[in-house]
N, C-alpha and C positions, 0 to 999 in steps of 0.2 A: 535580524529578520523575524518576521512573524510566523508562528507555527499555525498553519492552516489545518483544517480538518483532514484534507487529503494527505498532507505531510505527516500529521499525527498518526493516521492509520498506516501509512507507509513505514513510519518508525516502529510501529507495533509489529508489523508483519515480519520484518527482517529477523528479529531475535527468535521468532517462533519456528524458524527453520531447523534450529538445533537446540537441544537442552542446554548446551553451553552458553547460549545467548540469553537464557532466562534471567540471570542476575542483572544483566544490563537493562533488560526490560523492566524488571522490578524497580531498579533505581530510577529509570526514566519516568515510570508511571508515578512513583512516589514524589519525585520532583515536580511533575506536572500537576499533581493534586495540590501542591503548595504554590502553584502559579508560575513555575519555572519550566518552560517547554524546551529549553536548550538541549537537553539530552535526547528527547524524542526527535528534535530537529537534526541533531548529529547522526542519529540512527538512520533517519530518512535520507540524509545526505550520503551516508555510506551505501545504502541500497541503490540510490540514484547515481552513484559514482560522481558526486559533485566535488570538484577540486577547489582549492582556496581562492582561485580567481572567479569562481561562480560558474564555471563550465561544467556540463554534465557529460557522463559517459553515454555510450550508445547501447549497452547491453540490454537495458530494460525495454527500449523501443524495438531493438532487433528481436528480442524474445517474443514480443507480441506479434510482429510481422511473421516470423517463422511459424509460430503457433497457428496463426490464421491460415497460412498456406498448408500446414500439415493436417488441419482438421477442417474439412469442407462442410461439416455439419454444425458449425458454430451458428448461434442465433443471429438473426438480423437485428438492426437497431429497433425496428418495430416489435419484434418478438421479445427483445430484451426489455423494452418499456412495459410490456404486458407481464413479464416475469418479476419485475422489481418489487411489487408489493409482497409477493410470496417470499422472495429472497430476504427482504427486510424483516419479514415476520420471523423467518428462521434465524436470521442473524442481524439484529439491529445495528451492530457496529460495522460488520463487513459486508452485509448483503448488497447494498447498492454499489459499493466500491468494487467488489469482485464481480458483480453482475455486469457492470459496464466493461470490465476487463475481458469478459468472454465474448463480447459482441464484435 
């Protein structure tokens, strides 16, 4: 499978949750710099609960739905579009990715 930009960012996000994940992230980024994205892909698959058959878990999607219901002040799609340049300025890697996650 191909490592897309979204999967790469997802693979980076998971190990950032805990310092114990940093060695795995270091290894995955080192491999990616050498042209091997398989470790980042595996980290993304773990985050997305992808099983060997290619099916995905529901936790990530459920979390987004619950968060939207919990927070009525989330930005609209139009507001997010206006925020994206600033978010990308603040964080070129995560800005757009996380910006859309809040909409």
